[in-house]
C-alpha positions in Angstrom: -0.2 0.1 0.0 1.3 3.8 -0.8 -0.3 6.1 1.2 0.0 10.0 0.3 -1.2 12.5 3.6 -1.8 15.8 2.2 -0.5 18.3 4.4 0.2 20.9 2.1 -2.4 23.5 3.0 -1.7 22.9 6.5 -0.3 25.5 8.8 -0.3 26.2 12.3 -0.8 29.8 12.4 -4.4 30.0 11.5 -6.9 30.1 14.4 -9.4 28.8 12.2 -6.9 25.1 11.1 -5.0 25.1 14.3 -6.9 22.3 15.8 -6.5 20.4 12.6 -2.9 21.0 11.9 -2.3 19.7 15.6 -4.5 16.6 14.3 -2.7 15.6 11.3 1.0 16.3 13.1 -0.3 13.7 15.6 -1.8 11.3 13.6 1.0 11.0 11.3 3.4 10.1 13.5 1.0 8.0 14.8 0.7 6.6 11.5 4.6 6.4 10.7 5.2 3.5 14.2 2.2 1.8 12.4 2.9 1.2 9.3 3.2 -2.5 7.8 6.6 -4.1 5.5 5.8 -2.9 2.5 3.8 -0.4 3.1 5.3 3.3 2.8 3.8 7.0 3.3 4.5 9.8 1.0 3.6 13.4 3.5 3.2 16.6 0.5 3.9 19.5 3.0 5.6 23.0 2.4 8.5 24.7 4.2 6.7 26.2 6.5 5.5 23.1 8.3 8.1 20.4 7.4 10.5 21.0 10.6 7.3 20.3 12.3 6.3 16.5 10.5 10.8 16.1 10.4 10.8 16.4 14.4 8.3 13.4 14.7 11.1 11.3 13.8 9.8 9.7 11.1 10.8 6.3 9.9 12.5 5.8 6.5 9.1 4.4 5.0 7.4 7.5 5.3 9.3 10.2 3.1 8.2 14.4 3.2 7.8 16.5 0.1 8.3 19.9 0.4 5.8 20.9 -2.4 6.5 24.8 -1.8 8.9 26.9 0.0 6.1 28.2 2.0 2.1 28.3 3.0 0.4 28.1 -1.0 -1.3 31.4 -1.2 -4.7 30.9 -2.4 -4.4 30.9 -5.9 -2.0 27.7 -5.2 -4.5 26.2 -3.3 -7.3 26.2 -5.5 -5.2 24.7 -8.0 -3.6 22.2 -5.6 -7.7 21.4 -4.0 -9.2 20.8 -7.5 -6.2 19.1 -9.8 -2.5 19.1 -8.0 -3.5 16.8 -5.3 -4.9 14.1 -7.5 -2.1 14.8 -10.6 0.7 14.1 -7.6 -1.0 11.4 -5.6 -1.6 9.4 -9.3 2.6 10.1 -9.9 3.3 7.7 -7.1 1.4 5.2 -8.6 -2.5 3.3 -9.9 -2.3 1.9 -6.4 -1.9 5.1 -4.5 -4.5 6.3 -1.8 -5.3 9.5 -1.1 -5.5 10.5 2.7 -6.7 14.1 3.6 -6.6 15.0 7.3 -8.7 18.1 7.3 -12.1 17.5 5.3 -11.6 18.1 1.7 -10.4 15.8 -0.8 -9.6 16.8 -4.9 -12.3 18.2 -6.7 -12.6 17.5 -10.3 -9.1 15.8 -10.8 -10.7 13.3 -8.5 -13.1 12.4 -11.4 -10.4 12.8 -14.0 -7.6 10.4 -12.5 -10.5 8.0 -10.7 -7.8 8.9 -7.7 -9.1 6.7 -4.0 -9.5 8.8 -1.2 -9.9 8.6 2.3 -11.2 11.9 4.0 -11.3 12.9 7.8 -14.1 14.9 8.5 -14.0 16.7 11.8 -17.4 18.6 11.2 -20.2 20.1 9.2 -19.0 24.1 10.9 -18.6 25.5 7.5 -22.3 24.3 6.7 -23.4 26.4 9.8 -21.8 29.2 8.8 -23.6 29.4 5.6 -26.8 28.8 7.3 -26.5 30.9 10.5 -23.8 33.3 9.4 -23.8 34.0 5.6 -21.6 37.2 5.6 -18.8 35.0 7.3 -17.6 33.6 4.0 -17.5 35.8 1.1 -19.6 34.9 -1.5 -17.1 32.6 -3.7 -15.5 31.8 -0.7 -18.9 30.3 0.8 -19.6 28.4 -2.6 -16.0 27.0 -3.0 -16.1 25.8 0.9 -19.6 24.5 0.5 -18.9 22.7 -2.8 -15.4 21.2 -1.6 -17.0 19.3 1.6 -20.0 18.1 0.0 -17.7 16.7 -2.4 -16.0 15.1 0.1 -19.2 13.9 2.1 -20.4 12.4 -1.2 -17.4 11.0 -3.3 -14.9 10.0 -0.6 -14.3 5.9 -0.7 -14.0 6.3 2.9 -14.9 9.2 5.7 -13.7 9.0 8.7 -15.9 10.9 11.1 -14.1 11.9 14.3 -17.6 11.4 16.8 -20.8 9.7 16.3 -21.9 13.2 15.9 -20.0 13.9 12.9 -21.1 10.8 11.7 -24.9 11.6 12.0 -24.6 15.0 10.8 -22.9 13.2 7.5 -25.3 11.0 6.9 -27.6 13.8 7.5 -25.9 15.8 4.7 -26.0 12.7 2.4 -22.9 10.4 3.0 -24.2 6.7 2.5 -23.9 4.8 5.5 -21.2 2.1 4.7 -18.4 4.4 4.3 -18.4 6.4 7.2 -16.7 5.0 10.2 -15.9 6.3 13.6 -12.2 6.8 14.7 -12.3 9.0 17.6 -9.2 11.3 18.2 -6.3 11.4 20.4 -6.1 13.4 23.4 -2.6 14.3 23.9 -1.2 15.1 27.5 -1.1 18.2 28.7 2.2 19.7 30.2 2.5 20.3 34.3 0.4 22.9 35.7 2.4 26.4 35.3 0.0 28.5 37.7 -0.4 28.1 41.9 -3.9 27.4 43.0 -6.4 30.2 42.8 -10.0 30.6 43.4 -11.9 31.5 39.6 -14.0 30.1 37.0 -12.3 29.5 34.1 -13.9 29.7 30.4 -13.1 29.3 26.9 -14.2 30.8 23.8 -12.7 32.9 20.5 -14.2 35.5 18.4 -15.6 33.0 16.0 -19.4 32.9 16.2 -19.7 29.4 16.8 -17.7 30.0 19.4 -20.7 31.8 21.7 -18.7 34.3 23.6 -21.7 36.6 24.1 -23.1 33.5 25.7 -20.3 33.1 27.8 -20.3 36.6 29.0 -24.1 36.9 29.5 -23.7 33.7 31.8 -20.7 35.0 34.0 -22.8 38.3 34.5 -26.1 36.5 35.4 -23.5 34.4 37.5 -22.4 37.6 39.5 -25.4 38.9 40.1 -27.2 35.7 41.2 -23.6 35.4 43.5 -23.2 38.3 44.8 -20.0 39.2 47.0 -19.4 35.6 46.9 -18.9 35.8 42.9 -15.3 34.3 41.6 -13.3 36.1 38.9 -13.9 34.6 35.1 -10.8 34.2 33.7 -11.4 34.0 29.9 -9.1 32.0 27.3 -9.1 32.7 23.7 -9.8 36.2 23.4 -8.2 39.7 24.9 -9.7 42.8 25.3 -12.1 44.5 28.5 -15.2 42.6 28.9 -16.6 44.1 32.2 -16.9 43.7 35.9 -14.5 40.2 37.4 -13.5 39.4 33.9 -10.0 38.7 32.9 -9.5 38.0 29.8 -6.1 36.1 29.0 -5.8 35.8 25.0 -3.6 32.9 23.8 -2.1 31.2 26.7 1.0 28.6 26.5 0.5 25.3 27.5 1.9 25.2 30.5 -0.4 28.0 31.6 -3.8 26.4 30.0 -2.9 23.3 32.1 -3.1 25.3 35.5 -6.0 27.0 34.8 -7.7 23.8 33.9 -6.3 22.2 37.4 -7.3 25.2 39.6 -10.7 25.9 38.2 -13.5 26.1 40.4 -15.4 25.8 37.5 -14.6 25.5 33.7 -17.8 26.8 31.2 -17.5 25.9 27.4 -20.6 27.5 25.6 -19.8 26.7 22.0 -22.8 26.2 19.3 -21.2 23.3 17.5 -18.1 21.0 17.7 -17.5 17.8 16.0 -15.4 17.0 19.1 -15.0 19.0 21.4 -10.9 19.1 23.4 -11.6 21.6 26.1 -14.3 20.1 27.8 -12.1 16.9 27.8 -9.6 18.5 29.0 -10.7 20.1 31.9 -12.4 16.9 33.2 -9.2 15.1 32.6 -7.7 17.8 35.3 -10.7 17.2 37.6 -12.6 20.8 37.0 -16.0 20.9 37.3 -17.5 21.4 33.4 -20.4 23.5 33.0 -20.6 22.9 28.4 -23.1 23.5 26.0 -25.9 20.2 25.5 -25.1 19.4 21.8 -24.4 16.2 20.8 -20.7 16.3 20.8 -20.6 17.1 24.4 -23.2 14.6 24.9 -21.2 11.6 23.8 -17.9 12.8 24.8 -18.3 13.8 28.3 -19.9 11.1 29.3 -21.9 12.0 31.9 -18.9 14.1 34.0 -20.0 17.8 32.9 -23.1 19.5 33.5 -25.5 20.6 30.4 -27.1 23.4 29.4 -28.8 24.7 26.7 -26.0 27.2 24.4 -28.5 30.4 24.5 -29.5 30.3 28.0 -27.3 32.0 29.7 -29.9 31.8 32.9 -28.9 27.8 33.2 -25.5 28.4 32.8 -25.4 30.9 35.5 -27.2 28.5 37.9 -25.0 25.8 37.2 -22.1 27.6 38.1 -23.4 28.8 41.0 -23.9 25.4 42.2 -20.5 24.1 41.0 -18.9 26.9 42.9 -20.7 27.7 46.1 -19.0 25.3 48.6 -16.0 24.0 48.5 -15.9 20.6 46.4 -14.2 17.5 48.2 -11.0 16.7 47.2 -12.0 13.1 46.5 -14.6 14.0 44.1 -12.8 16.5 41.9 -9.7 13.2 41.8 -12.4 10.6 41.0 -13.6 12.9 37.8 -10.3 13.4 36.5 -9.5 9.5 37.0 -12.9 8.5 35.2 -11.8 10.9 32.4 -8.0 9.2 32.2 -9.1 6.3 32.0 -11.3 7.0 29.0 -8.5 8.9 27.4 -6.5 5.9 27.9 -8.5 3.6 26.4 -10.6 4.8 23.7 -8.9 8.2 23.5 -5.3 7.5 22.2 -3.6 8.5 19.5 -2.6 4.9 18.8 -6.0 3.9 18.7 -6.7 6.5 16.4 -4.3 6.0 14.1 -5.3 2.3 14.0 -8.7 2.6 13.1 -7.5 5.5 10.3 -5.2 2.8 8.8 -8.1 0.2 8.7 -10.2 2.5 6.7 -7.3 3.4 4.4 -6.1 -0.5 3.9 -9.5 -1.2 2.6 -10.0 1.0 0.3 -6.3 -0.3 -0.9 -7.6 -3.5 -0.7 -11.0 -3.1 -2.4 -10.0 -0.5 -5.1 -12.9 0.9 -4.2 -15.8 2.2 -1.6 -15.5 0.2 2.2 -17.9 -0.9 4.6 -17.7 1.3 7.5 -18.7 -1.9 10.3 -15.3 -3.5 8.8 -12.9 -0.4 8.9 -14.5 1.5 12.3 -12.8 1.7 15.6 
């Protein structure tokens, strides 16, 4: 089997794709360690991300190909996504299988070459934006994003969905059930905490509408009104600026600081409207923090009953949950049990070794079958 791993359009410098970039790095390294004799993997990258992939310590069966000296521009990305990726992969051999870790497979080029493709689809958030915030994309960009995503949904020989929630959304969007396999992400370990214990509520949001910054701020304002003098301050990660009484906006923080914030928070608040997986609540739970998060499919699935779920658009319900979580000192044993329960789930279900094995099963089946693959034979 010859696998082409497409990292050509990925960069760690974009807020929109940082999570997918991290996913691609972790997946690539874990897959490289599970290749069988005779299997090879070609990683297509560029000069600005090649060092990160090289740092994985890849074996000789994995080769890096720098197709450009820097992150490609818009026109180069458009050419690559429509024709270049398919033509380059076809040049590796007629048996080559193309893997996209970012949710899009080659468009017109796939039809011209008969390329076999496997696509990791993290979520259908772009479609949510087109419905709820159509101005988020320009008209042309919106059309290209929707067309590219729907092409992947309907045409990829194998689709990896990172959660049952994403799989359900894919089937609703028209993906054939037999082509969708659920393979959970791995959850990477956080470094040792860098902060001293404190008394605060932690929240994570961003300026992107689906992260619901307005809902987080409204919920905290309601909580302050309810708690009065006993109200804890809010440490808000992901955005900077002035947001009212009690709110300390920290912007982007280091991994060590983030780990410390989770470890010492009296409660963690996350009110995203839509997620394919949702790392922050899982990370907070693994640190033992009480979690209040939005009642969406991914959180119901992955928080495994350990979090308090509230409607994303009900600040009063979130405020009440925060008050319940913080009004008394939580026994250390309860926090430890919460952390141990999530750590056990990460170890058994959410490891990168397990994730890579699941993706490779899909790829191998597509390679052997020469076409579309039954999900029940490939899922993790």
